C-alpha positions in Angstrom: 117.8 109.7 81.4 116.8 106.2 80.5 113.5 104.5 81.0 114.2 101.0 82.4 111.0 98.9 82.8 109.3 95.5 82.7 112.6 93.5 82.8 112.4 89.8 83.6 114.9 90.3 86.5 116.5 93.5 87.8 116.3 96.8 86.0 119.9 97.8 86.5 122.6 95.5 88.1 126.0 97.0 89.1 128.8 94.7 90.5 132.5 93.7 90.3 133.8 97.1 91.5 131.9 99.2 88.9 131.3 102.8 89.9 129.0 104.4 87.3 126.9 107.5 87.7 123.2 106.4 87.6 121.3 109.7 87.3 117.8 110.9 86.3 116.4 107.5 85.1 112.9 106.1 85.6 113.0 102.5 86.7 109.8 100.6 87.1 107.8 97.4 86.8 110.7 95.0 87.0 110.2 91.4 88.1 112.9 91.8 90.8 114.5 95.0 92.2 114.7 98.1 90.2 118.4 98.7 90.9 120.9 96.3 92.6 124.5 97.2 93.7 126.5 94.2 94.8 130.0 93.4 96.1 132.9 95.3 97.8 134.3 98.2 95.7 131.0 98.7 93.8 130.3 102.3 94.7 128.1 104.0 92.1 126.5 107.4 92.4 122.7 106.9 92.3 121.0 110.3 92.1 117.7 111.8 91.1 116.1 108.6 89.8 112.5 107.5 90.0 112.2 103.9 91.1 108.7 102.4 91.5 106.4 99.5 91.2 109.0 96.7 91.2 108.3 93.2 92.4 111.0 93.2 95.0 112.9 96.3 96.4 113.2 99.6 94.7 117.0 99.7 95.4 118.9 96.7 96.8 122.5 97.1 98.2 124.5 94.2 99.5 127.8 92.3 100.0 129.9 95.3 100.7 128.7 97.7 98.0 128.8 101.4 99.2 127.0 103.6 96.7 125.9 107.2 97.3 122.1 107.2 97.0 120.9 110.8 96.9 117.7 112.6 95.9 115.8 109.7 94.5 112.1 109.1 94.6 111.2 105.5 95.5 107.6 104.3 95.8 105.1 101.5 95.4 107.6 98.6 95.4 106.4 95.2 96.7 109.3 94.8 99.1 111.2 97.6 100.9 111.9 100.8 99.1 115.6 100.5 100.1 117.4 97.3 101.3 120.9 97.2 102.8 122.3 93.8 103.9 125.6 92.2 104.9 128.7 93.4 106.7 130.7 96.1 104.8 127.6 97.5 103.1 128.0 101.1 104.3 126.4 103.5 101.8 125.4 107.1 102.2 121.6 107.5 101.8 120.7 111.2 101.7 117.8 113.3 100.6 115.6 110.6 99.2 111.8 110.3 99.2 110.6 106.8 100.1 106.9 106.3 100.2 103.8 104.3 99.6 105.5 100.9 99.5 103.7 97.7 100.4 106.4 96.8 103.0 109.0 98.8 105.0 110.4 102.0 103.7 114.1 101.1 104.5 115.3 97.6 105.6 118.8 97.2 107.2 120.2 93.8 108.3 123.0 91.3 108.6 125.7 93.8 109.6 125.0 96.6 107.2 125.9 100.1 108.5 124.4 102.8 106.1 124.3 106.5 106.9 120.6 107.3 106.5 120.4 111.2 106.5 117.8 113.8 105.7 115.3 111.5 103.9 111.6 111.8 103.9 109.9 108.4 104.5 106.1 108.2 104.6 103.0 106.1 104.0 104.6 102.7 103.9 102.6 99.6 104.8 105.0 98.6 107.6 107.8 100.3 109.5 109.5 103.4 108.1 112.9 102.0 109.0 113.5 98.4 110.2 116.8 97.1 111.6 117.6 93.4 112.2 120.5 91.2 113.4 123.5 91.7 115.6 126.3 93.8 114.1 123.8 95.9 112.2 124.6 99.5 113.1 123.1 102.2 110.8 123.3 105.9 111.6 119.8 107.4 111.2 119.8 111.2 111.5 117.6 114.2 110.4 114.9 112.1 108.7 111.2 112.8 108.6 109.4 109.5 109.1 105.6 109.7 109.1 102.2 108.2 108.4 103.2 104.6 108.1 101.2 101.6 109.1 103.9 100.2 111.4 106.5 101.7 113.7 108.4 104.8 112.6 111.7 103.1 113.4 112.0 99.5 114.7 115.3 98.2 116.1 114.9 94.5 116.5 118.7 93.9 117.1 121.9 95.7 116.5 123.2 99.1 117.7 121.9 101.9 115.6 122.6 105.6 116.3 119.2 107.5 116.0 119.1 111.3 116.5 117.5 114.4 115.1 114.7 112.6 113.4 111.1 113.8 113.2 108.8 110.8 113.7 105.0 111.2 113.7 101.7 109.8 112.7 102.7 106.2 112.4 100.1 103.5 113.3 102.3 101.9 116.0 105.2 103.3 118.1 107.4 106.2 116.9 110.4 104.2 118.0 110.3 100.5 118.9 113.3 98.9 120.6 113.3 95.1 121.1 115.0 93.4 124.1 118.0 92.3 122.1 118.7 95.8 120.5 121.2 98.3 121.9 120.7 101.6 120.0 122.0 105.0 121.0 119.0 107.3 120.9 119.7 111.1 120.9 117.2 113.9 120.6 114.4 113.1 118.2 111.0 114.8 117.8 108.3 112.1 118.4 104.8 113.2 117.8 101.3 111.9 117.4 
């Protein structure tokens, strides 16, 4: 793989309907996000990368892009490890390790609806998963979310589906649901 580091902006930027395979790279120390996918029809495979120590997010997905993000290790980024924003942004996010960030592990807002499945999320400085804004409706299943300094999952608004997760050891609540939120919560294992 490639070593993409210390760029003045993003490490890798994919847009305009491009669908490359981005596999087994190390991406770090960039002035913005490590990897950005942007716009409808931009659906790359992002697999087995190491994305860390970027000044914004590890991976940023927006404006209708729908990549498959699988088996990456994402840590130590200044913003969220993974960011999903805007309607039509509906990626599959599976089998990733998101940890030790200085903000939230995964941030979802503005109508994005990712499928967040079987990830391990731990040791982030805020929530493991944070959901904002009406119309935002991620599916969050079979994840392990532990040992963060915020909530395991925070639903501030929107209508997430949350089931089969193991949430434990976070500094605040395992699952926080604000008054404006309307999630469907199935069977999760919530522990100390």
